[in-house]
N, C-alpha and C positions, 0 to 999 in steps of 0.2 A: 521495636516500638509496639505498644499495645494501645487498645482503645482509640484506634484511628477513625476519624470521621472523614469520609470522602464525598465530595460534592461533584456530581457530574452534570455539566451544562450541556444540554442536548441528550439527556439521559433517557428520553422517550424514543429516540431513534434506534435503528437496528444495532449499531455498534455500542451505543450508550447502554442499551438494555443488556447486551452481552457482558460488558464490563461491570455493570451493576450486579449481575448474577455472580460473576467471577469474584469480585471483592466481598460480596455478601457471604459467599460460601467460605471465604478465607477468614471470616469472623469479624469483619469490619462493619461499621455503620455507614450506610450509603444513602445520601440525599440526592434527589433528582430534581432538576429544573429544566423545563422544556416549554414548547409552545402550548402544550395542552395541560400544563400544571398551574395551580394557583400560586405556587411559590415562585418568587422572582429569582433570577440568577444572582443578583447582588446579595439577597438575603441568604441564599445557599452558600455563597462564597464566604460570607462572614462567619458562618457556623462550622466551616470545614477546615480540617488540617491540610487536606489535599484537594485542589480544585482541578478538575479535568475538563478540557474543552473538547467535546465530542460532537463537533458541528463542521459543516463545510468550511474551507479555509477563509472565504470572504467573511463569514460570520465569526470565525475564530479570531481573525484580526480585529474585528470590532469589539468582541468581548474582552480581548486582551487589553485594549485601550480603556474599556469601561470598568472592568473588574480589577485589573492589575493594580491601580493606585491604592485600593483599599486593603490590599493584602500586606501582611507583616513579613519580616525576615524569617519568622518561624514557620511559615506556611510554604506549600509547594504549589506552583502553577505549572501544569503540563498540558499537552495536547495529544490528539490522536490523528492529526492530519497526514495526508499522503505526501505532502511537500514540506520541507523543513526550513529552508533558508529564510523566507519572509516571516513565518510565524515565530521562529526563534528570535529573530531581530525585534519583532514587535513585543514579545513577552519580556525580553530583557530591557527594552526601552521603557515600558510602562509600569513595571513593578520592581519592588526591592525584595520580593519573595524569592525563594529558590526556584529555579527553572529547569525543566527537563522536557525535551521534545521526544516523542515516541511515534513510531509507525508500526502498528501491528500488520504484518504481511499475510493476513488472512481475513476472511469475511465473516459476517455475523451468523452464517450457517454452519460454522465449524463447531464440532461437538466438544473438543478439548483443546487446550492450549499446548498440550504435550507435543513436543517436536516441531512446534510452529515457530517461525522466525519473527523476532521483534527487534527493530532497530531503535537504539537509544542514542539521542544526541544530547550530551551534557551541555547545560547552559550556565547555571550559577549554583554553587553549593555542592556539597558532597553527601551530607547526611541523608536527605530524602532520596538522592540518586541511589545510594546503597540500599535503602529500604525498598525502593521500587524494583531494582534488579533482583534482590533477594526474594521478593514476593513472586516475581515471574519465574525465576529459576526453581523455586520450591515446587512449582507445578510442572517443571521440566520443559519450559519454553527455552528456545535457543536465542539468547540475548547477545546482540552485537553492538558495541559502541562505534559510532561513526560521526564524523563532522558533517554539518548540514549540507555543505557544498558537494562533498563526495556522495552523500545520500541522494541528492537531487539529480546528480549526473547519472548515478546508477539507475534511478527510477525512470530516467529518460529512455532507457532500454527495457528494463524489467516491466514497466507499466506503459510508458508512452508509446514506444515502438511496438510492443506486443499488441496493445489494443488498436493501434493504427492499422496493423496488418489484418487484424480480425475485421475491423470496419471495412477495409478495402476488399477483403475476400467476400464479405456480404454484398458489397456493391458490385463486384464482378459477377456474382451469381445473378444479381438483378439485371445487369447489362446483357448477360447472355441468356436471360429469360429461362434460367434453370431453377425450377422450383425446389424447395427443400425436399419434397417427396420424391421428385425425380432424382435429385442428388443422392438421397439416402438409398434408393433402389439400386444404385451402382456403387455404393460405398464399400471401401475396404475398412477394416477396423480403425486404421489411422485417420482416414478421411471422416469416418463417422464421429470420431472424437473431435476433429476440427469443426465440423458443421454444428455439433452440439455446443461448442464454445461460442460460435457465432450466435446461436439462439440464446445462449446464456447472457451474453453481453446485451443484446437488444431487448431482453426481458426485464432488465433492471433500469436503474435511474440513469437516463441518458446524459443528464447534466453532470453527473459524476465523471463519466468517461470523457466528455468534452473538456472538463477541467483537467483530468489526468494527462490528456494529450496537449491541450492548448495553454495551460497555465504554467507548465514547466519550461523555463527558458532554455533548458538544455536539450529539449526534444528536437528542435530544428537542426542542431548539429548531428544528433543521432540519425535523423532522417536523411541528412545530406550524405553521411557515411553509408547508410543503407542503400541509397539510390546509386551511389558509385559501385557498391557491391552487386546490385542488380545489373548494371551495365557490364561489369566484368563477367558475371554469370552468363548473360546473353551471348557475349562474344565467345566464351569458351564452350558452353553447353549446346549452343545452336550453330556451332561452326561447321558441323558435319565431319569434324576430325575427332575420332574417338580417343586417340592418344592425348590430344590436347584437353579434352573434357576430363579424362581420368586423371591427368596430371593436376588439373585445377582442383578436383575433388580431393586428391591425395594431399595436396598442400594444406587444405583446411583440416583434414583428418590429422595431420602431423601436429598442427597447432592444438587441437583438442586433446590429443594424447590418450592417456588411460581413461579419461572420462567417457570415451566412446563406449567402452564395455559397461561402465557403470550406468550410462544412459540407456543402453540396451536392456539391462536387467530391470531397471526401474520402470521403463515404459512397458515392458512385458507384463509387469504386475498390473499396471493400469489397464492394459488392453485385454 
């Protein structure tokens, strides 16, 4: 497909600007509608072959209901939200256009899409789905198709649990009255990376992290599993019995298998 016009709703936000640059460099015409633009989202949608919702999920649900009915079967409606179940359901309900859900697993400070993971959840139609996957793979993104329920369950761990742990670690430092400067003065390279990730989270949009943790219905199950793992770890690692502790750790290492060495190599590069 050539001479594609892409309209990004929320195109003045960080991810919206990132994908505006991405599709512009690919040779497409990109229109932007946001809170600070004189152009309305409805007008942008009417003029576009592809309409991208690059807004928080609450706003994306509202735009799907507002914009969806005016789109034709020849257009594509897609989103960039971090959760997929509710927005896919909404887009499919309110439009007869082709529908694709996407989740770029990187942030707006990423220099290149090369090597970056992008989840694609097919909704309706195949023509625009193939076009989108081709566009992403042409720039060497790692594209994986996934159904929305599986995606959200995975994100309960990859995002929900991960950010939950970071928040709790920050709270622990606060409760122990250990300032970042004091912590850094005693840091190993691994802990230095962890505390930098705490600072990274709290330097950004807190509502985003509250949503990633609280809006995913699968996070509660992931946390319940994690808390049971914490109890097991306390019993084994604080038992005072070295053999029991090593057996517990070795059981986990057996599950991880060859990835242990892969993880060692990759983390060495980072550190």
